[in-house]
Every structure is written in C-alpha cells, then in structure tokens.
C-alpha positions as semicolon CSV with decimal commas, in nm:
position;residue;x (nm);y (nm);z (nm)
1;M;12,080;22,604;-0,508
2;R;11,792;22,551;-0,744
3;R;11,439;22,604;-0,622
4;R;11,168;22,358;-0,720
5;L;10,833;22,492;-0,828
6;L;10,536;22,271;-0,727
7;V;10,234;22,306;-0,957
8;L;9,896;22,171;-0,849
9;A;9,695;22,061;-1,154
10;P;9,323;21,999;-1,138
11;L;9,223;21,636;-1,070
12;V;8,913;21,498;-1,235
13;L;8,755;21,188;-1,084
14;A;8,486;20,960;-1,219
15;V;8,326;20,768;-0,933
16;P;8,030;20,533;-0,934
17;F;7,705;20,703;-0,853
18;A;7,522;20,607;-0,535
19;G;7,235;20,852;-0,519
20;A;6,915;20,957;-0,690
21;S;7,055;21,202;-0,947
22;T;7,383;21,265;-1,127
23;A;7,603;21,563;-1,032
24;P;7,971;21,663;-1,068
25;L;8,204;21,643;-0,769
26;S;8,260;22,007;-0,673
27;D;8,316;22,013;-0,296
28;L;8,624;21,829;-0,165
29;G;8,524;21,920;0,188
30;A;8,227;21,686;0,159
31;W;8,461;21,395;0,077
32;L;8,767;21,469;0,298
33;P;8,792;21,510;0,677
34;E;8,867;21,863;0,788
35;A;9,222;21,770;0,890
36;Q;9,289;21,643;0,533
37;A;9,131;21,933;0,349
38;P;9,380;22,082;0,096
39;T;9,530;22,418;0,184
40;A;9,744;22,659;-0,012
41;A;9,986;22,686;0,284
42;D;10,076;22,318;0,268
43;P;10,095;22,202;-0,097
44;A;10,243;21,864;0,000
45;A;9,946;21,796;0,227
46;S;9,717;21,899;-0,057
47;M;9,877;21,649;-0,289
48;R;9,847;21,371;-0,029
49;A;9,481;21,456;0,024
50;L;9,404;21,453;-0,348
51;A;9,591;21,126;-0,392
52;G;9,385;20,975;-0,111
53;L;9,065;21,096;-0,279
54;A;9,174;20,941;-0,608
55;A;9,246;20,609;-0,438
56;R;8,909;20,620;-0,264
57;G;8,734;20,685;-0,595
58;A;8,920;20,398;-0,761
59;A;8,829;20,160;-0,479
60;S;8,466;20,270;-0,499
61;A;8,466;20,207;-0,875
62;A;8,603;19,858;-0,816
63;R;8,321;19,787;-0,570
64;G;8,050;19,911;-0,805
65;V;7,721;20,066;-0,709
66;D;7,512;19,992;-0,401
67;T;7,214;20,222;-0,368
68;V;6,851;20,218;-0,254
69;L;6,582;20,437;-0,408
70;A;6,224;20,506;-0,304
71;V;5,982;20,403;-0,581
72;R;5,609;20,349;-0,623
73;P;5,392;20,090;-0,800
74;G;5,370;20,181;-1,168
75;D;5,725;20,319;-1,180
76;V;5,965;20,187;-1,445
77;L;6,316;20,050;-1,398
78;A;6,501;20,088;-1,731
79;V;6,842;19,922;-1,774
80;D;7,056;19,982;-2,084
81;A;7,386;19,793;-2,102
82;G;7,607;19,674;-2,383
83;E;7,743;19,353;-2,232
84;G;7,718;19,169;-1,903
85;R;7,473;18,987;-1,680
86;L;7,166;19,114;-1,495
87;F;6,976;18,956;-1,205
88;F;6,634;19,073;-1,086
89;E;6,440;18,951;-0,783
90;R;6,156;19,074;-0,565
91;G;6,246;19,338;-0,307
92;A;6,078;19,519;-0,020
93;D;5,778;19,743;-0,076
94;G;5,877;20,086;-0,201
95;R;6,255;20,021;-0,198
96;L;6,451;19,954;-0,517
97;R;6,803;19,829;-0,449
98;I;7,080;19,824;-0,710
99;E;7,420;19,669;-0,647
100;G;7,718;19,537;-0,839
101;G;7,844;19,650;-1,178
102;E;8,209;19,661;-1,084
103;G;8,428;19,826;-1,341
104;R;8,670;20,102;-1,423
105;R;8,401;20,361;-1,480
106;G;8,121;20,239;-1,256
107;V;7,747;20,268;-1,308
108;E;7,523;20,571;-1,348
109;V;7,178;20,575;-1,187
110;T;6,926;20,848;-1,266
111;H;6,586;20,886;-1,100
112;R;6,350;21,129;-1,270
113;G;5,981;21,122;-1,194
114;S;5,847;20,769;-1,229
115;R;6,150;20,635;-1,421
116;V;6,477;20,498;-1,287
117;T;6,750;20,461;-1,553
118;V;7,062;20,251;-1,503
119;R;7,354;20,235;-1,747
120;P;7,730;20,173;-1,731
121;R;7,946;20,484;-1,755
122;A;8,194;20,321;-1,995
123;A;8,166;20,428;-2,358
124;D;8,102;20,070;-2,471
125;R;7,843;20,025;-2,192
126;E;8,014;19,702;-2,084
127;L;7,971;19,561;-1,734
128;S;8,273;19,378;-1,596
129;G;8,060;19,246;-1,309
130;A;7,696;19,146;-1,273
131;L;7,429;19,394;-1,170
132;R;7,167;19,282;-0,917
133;F;6,831;19,443;-0,859
134;E;6,576;19,400;-0,581
135;V;6,253;19,523;-0,739
136;P;5,946;19,610;-0,530
137;P;5,602;19,478;-0,632
138;G;5,431;19,686;-0,899
139;V;5,751;19,824;-1,058
140;H;5,790;19,740;-1,428
141;V;6,125;19,634;-1,576
142;E;6,263;19,731;-1,919
143;V;6,600;19,600;-2,039
144;T;6,783;19,675;-2,364
145;G;7,135;19,578;-2,463
146;H;7,374;19,406;-2,698
147;A;7,514;19,092;-2,531
148;L;7,327;19,040;-2,206
149;D;7,221;18,734;-2,007
150;V;6,915;18,829;-1,803
151;D;6,755;18,641;-1,512
152;L;6,428;18,756;-1,351
153;H;6,265;18,578;-1,058
154;D;5,958;18,630;-0,843
155;L;5,856;18,972;-0,978
156;E;5,519;19,145;-0,971
157;G;5,502;19,376;-1,272
158;D;5,542;19,376;-1,649
159;V;5,880;19,273;-1,792
160;S;6,034;19,367;-2,129
161;V;6,380;19,246;-2,237
162;R;6,517;19,305;-2,588
163;V;6,879;19,215;-2,663
164;I;7,090;19,123;-2,967
165;E;7,261;18,827;-2,801
166;G;7,201;18,648;-2,473
167;D;6,990;18,397;-2,282
168;L;6,671;18,521;-2,115
169;T;6,517;18,347;-1,813
170;A;6,212;18,435;-1,605
171;S;6,020;18,250;-1,335
172;G;5,743;18,340;-1,096
173;I;5,636;18,651;-1,289
174;E;5,300;18,816;-1,212
175;G;5,263;19,038;-1,515
176;D;5,312;19,040;-1,891
177;V;5,646;18,926;-2,037
178;D;5,802;19,050;-2,364
179;F;6,127;18,870;-2,454
180;Y;6,334;18,915;-2,770
181;T;6,685;18,789;-2,842
182;L;6,848;18,753;-3,179
183;D;7,082;18,476;-3,062
184;G;6,994;18,298;-2,740
185;E;6,765;18,069;-2,543
186;I;6,439;18,178;-2,379
187;E;6,297;18,007;-2,071
188;L;5,977;18,099;-1,888
189;S;5,818;17,921;-1,594
190;N;5,523;17,993;-1,366
191;V;5,402;18,308;-1,540
192;Q;5,068;18,470;-1,464
193;G;5,013;18,699;-1,759
194;S;5,052;18,718;-2,133
195;A;5,389;18,646;-2,291
196;S;5,573;18,712;-2,618
197;C;5,893;18,511;-2,675
198;E;6,092;18,566;-2,995
199;T;6,436;18,438;-3,090
200;V;6,608;18,389;-3,424
201;D;6,867;18,128;-3,323
202;G;6,764;17,944;-3,008
203;D;6,496;17,738;-2,837
204;V;6,193;17,862;-2,645
205;H;6,075;17,674;-2,335
206;V;5,760;17,777;-2,151
207;R;5,659;17,570;-1,848
208;G;5,354;17,691;-1,665
209;L;5,169;17,993;-1,799
210;T;4,820;18,126;-1,737
211;G;4,733;18,433;-1,939
212;A;4,533;18,584;-2,219
213;R;4,794;18,530;-2,492
214;L;5,116;18,342;-2,564
215;L;5,330;18,409;-2,870
216;A;5,641;18,195;-2,933
217;Q;5,854;18,235;-3,246
218;A;6,191;18,109;-3,367
219;L;6,376;18,087;-3,695
220;D;6,610;17,804;-3,597
221;G;6,496;17,638;-3,277
222;D;6,244;17,418;-3,100
223;L;5,936;17,549;-2,923
224;V;5,828;17,361;-2,609
225;L;5,513;17,487;-2,437
226;E;5,402;17,287;-2,133
227;G;5,140;17,353;-1,867
228;V;4,988;17,635;-2,069
229;R;4,635;17,768;-2,029
230;S;4,562;18,064;-2,254
231;G;4,288;18,204;-2,473
232;E;4,530;18,240;-2,766
233;V;4,850;18,046;-2,834
234;S;5,056;18,099;-3,149
235;A;5,382;17,906;-3,190
236;S;5,580;17,904;-3,516
237;T;5,932;17,809;-3,619
238;V;6,106;17,753;-3,951
239;D;6,357;17,483;-3,855
240;G;6,252;17,303;-3,539
241;D;5,986;17,100;-3,359
242;V;5,677;17,241;-3,188
243;L;5,531;17,077;-2,876
244;F;5,224;17,198;-2,689
245;V;5,096;17,046;-2,365
246;G;4,804;17,223;-2,204
247;A;4,438;17,306;-2,192
248;V;4,231;17,447;-2,475
249;P;3,950;17,650;-2,313
250;A;3,622;17,707;-2,491
251;G;3,662;17,970;-2,761
252;A;4,043;17,952;-2,748
253;L;4,279;17,950;-3,049
254;L;4,578;17,716;-3,064
255;R;4,805;17,757;-3,369
256;L;5,119;17,541;-3,408
257;V;5,331;17,577;-3,723
258;T;5,672;17,460;-3,846
259;H;5,832;17,434;-4,189
260;S;6,093;17,167;-4,118
261;G;6,006;16,971;-3,807
262;D;5,732;16,784;-3,622
263;V;5,425;16,922;-3,447
264;E;5,265;16,761;-3,143
265;A;4,967;16,877;-2,937
266;V;4,875;16,707;-2,607
267;V;4,539;16,816;-2,464
268;P;4,333;16,685;-2,171
269;E;4,084;16,407;-2,234
270;G;3,739;16,547;-2,302
271;S;3,871;16,858;-2,480
272;S;3,650;17,004;-2,753
273;A;3,776;17,189;-3,059
274;D;3,745;17,233;-3,433
275;V;4,073;17,099;-3,572
276;E;4,257;17,180;-3,895
277;V;4,566;16,980;-3,995
278;A;4,797;17,030;-4,294
279;T;5,129;16,868;-4,395
280;F;5,299;16,840;-4,733
281;A;5,581;16,588;-4,682
282;G;5,476;16,425;-4,357
283;E;5,201;16,227;-4,189
284;F;4,913;16,304;-3,957
285;M;4,915;16,051;-3,673
286;P;4,619;16,109;-3,443
287;E;4,606;15,909;-3,120
288;I;4,245;15,998;-3,056
289;P;3,928;15,894;-3,241
290;V;3,886;16,115;-3,547
291;R;3,584;16,143;-3,773
292;V;3,641;16,318;-4,100
293;G;3,424;16,389;-4,400
294;R;3,538;16,402;-4,757
295;I;3,914;16,445;-4,800
296;Q;4,028;16,667;-5,086
297;S;4,380;16,650;-5,226
298;G;4,590;16,954;-5,139
299;Q;4,340;17,076;-4,880
300;P;4,378;17,080;-4,499
301;L;4,213;16,800;-4,306
302;R;3,930;16,932;-4,090
303;F;3,738;16,753;-3,817
304;Q;3,568;16,812;-3,486
305;M;3,695;16,692;-3,152
306;G;3,422;16,661;-2,891
307;S;3,158;16,928;-2,930
308;G;3,393;17,181;-3,094
309;G;3,407;17,545;-2,996
310;A;3,779;17,607;-2,958
311;R;4,005;17,608;-3,266
312;I;4,324;17,409;-3,321
313;E;4,548;17,462;-3,627
314;M;4,850;17,234;-3,682
315;K;5,074;17,273;-3,987
316;A;5,407;17,121;-4,091
317;F;5,550;17,141;-4,442
318;D;5,816;16,873;-4,392
319;G;5,729;16,684;-4,076
320;D;5,475;16,471;-3,892
321;I;5,179;16,591;-3,686
322;V;5,056;16,419;-3,369
323;L;4,739;16,495;-3,170
324;R;4,672;16,302;-2,851
325;H;4,513;16,315;-2,508
326;G;4,725;16,352;-2,199
327;T;4,871;16,592;-1,945
328;A;5,246;16,550;-2,002
329;A;5,496;16,521;-2,283
330;R;5,663;16,195;-2,364
331;R;6,031;16,167;-2,284
332;R;6,244;16,212;-2,591
C-alpha cells in the first residue's frame, strides 16, 4: 500500500486594510479561534483552518474597507486612485470614516502624522466599487488620479482634485477649491472661498460663490458663472461662450475672454466700473446707457459705468459681447 505524503505550503493572503497602519499578517492565532488553530499533529485540520482563513480574506476583500480614524483639524486626507468614483461628505468631529472600494485586492489606508493616505492595492490602482468618505470639519482633501468622478458635499476645509479624466462636482464647501480635469465637466455650487476650475474639454458651471478669487478656464467648453461675488474673477475659453452673473464690488476685477464664442456680463443695477470691450468679428451690444469718447479703429472701447472704481474687461475675437443690468441669466 502506498503512503501519501501531505505537504503544507505557505499561504500568502492579501486582505483589505482596516486599521491605522499597514502590516503583514504574521499571527494566525489572532485571526482563528483556538479550536481552529493549525497544529502539526492534525495536518488535515490545519488545511481546513487555512482554507477558512483564505475564504474569510476573500470575503473581506469583496466587502472593501470600512474603517474609522481619529484626525484633527488641519490634517490632510490624500486619495490616489487610477479609476473609479469617490464620494465625500461631512462627518463627525474628529472621526474620519472610509468605506467601500470593493475589489480583488482591496484598499490600503495609511495614517502617518497629520496625513491619511488612501490608495487601491491593485497594480493599476483601479476601484471596482465606489469609495465613500465622511470627513470631519477642518480636514483638507487632496485627490489625484487618472479616470475618476469625484463628488464633494458639505465640507469644511480646502479641496484639491486633479485628474486626467472625469467629472468633478462640489457643493456647500467652506474653503478653497482647486479643480483640474483634462476631459470632464466641473460644477461648483454654494462655495465660501476662492476657487480655481480648469478643464481642457468640458464646461465649467459655478453657481453661488463668495471668495477672494475665482479662476475658470477651458479650451473647448462654456463657462457659466452665476451668483458670484469676488474681488477677482478671470474666465477664459478658446471655443465656447462666457456668461457672468454677479456683483462687481468696488475695486474688483472682472475679466471675461473667449476666442470663438459670445461674452455676456449681467451686473446689478447701480454697479460702477471702468469697462473695456474688444471684439474683432462681432458686435458690442450694451443694454445699459453707455457714454464713450473718441473711438479709434483697432482699439478697445473704453467707458465708465456709474462712478467707476471696479474694472471690467470683456473680449471676444469671433463673437458678440453683451453688458446689461440684472440678477439672473436669460433662458437659452
């Protein structure tokens, strides 16, 4: 009768992380009940125990991460993912919660000092499921990635998102916003802070912003800025329309520029500014009383609205320019 030799080979498991630092799995006793702990005297029982551990790790990977970390105001949450979707919303004071990110390899979370780093374990950094974050007030958010859709709502802290492809949305932000996407739409609403919104192929919509500065740029897309009150607004696109609806405080700068498209500025009645208008293959169509001096061919048209003070620059190479009083955009 032949004897069978049973060889126990080492088993390596990759499980999603659910703590504050990364570490290898080295103690099976911490994962298995005492009755299931592998023993040399019972190799079959050892194999069953290891198989159960493997199944548990696989199930945990399918569920993704669900962890809570203690953080402080001023800390940074940094997320780096290749592809997927991220959701951020306000959480409880001092408690950062991270959940989701289902996948074969899971998600790695590292907490060192004042910085929490989150990234998928997979080599391509792809998320097969969405990641959700509950972010306490005062914690700043930084996101980088390749193809990511990112939604942020009701946060108190600065936000920076820079991706190659994806739509970026933020609402109810108390802090500065820095958005960049090479191919995607950008939408901001109800922001209290400065904002920079840049996209190459996509539109930018800002509805409701109070802050020191607003920068909106696109190569191929429209720029729609409504309900804006800022000391400096600069909006420029190459192929698209530019619409501004908002206040122009004393000493403020409003600069609206497009190469191929129309420019429209809607300001409250009684606004005062020094205005400069320039178009090459279009028309200037003011809907407010305008007094101008001598007009020189090839030179911008300059005039004063009210008592002056603020500065408005409107330029379109191939498009019309409209300046009017009001508090809302016309339906298009």
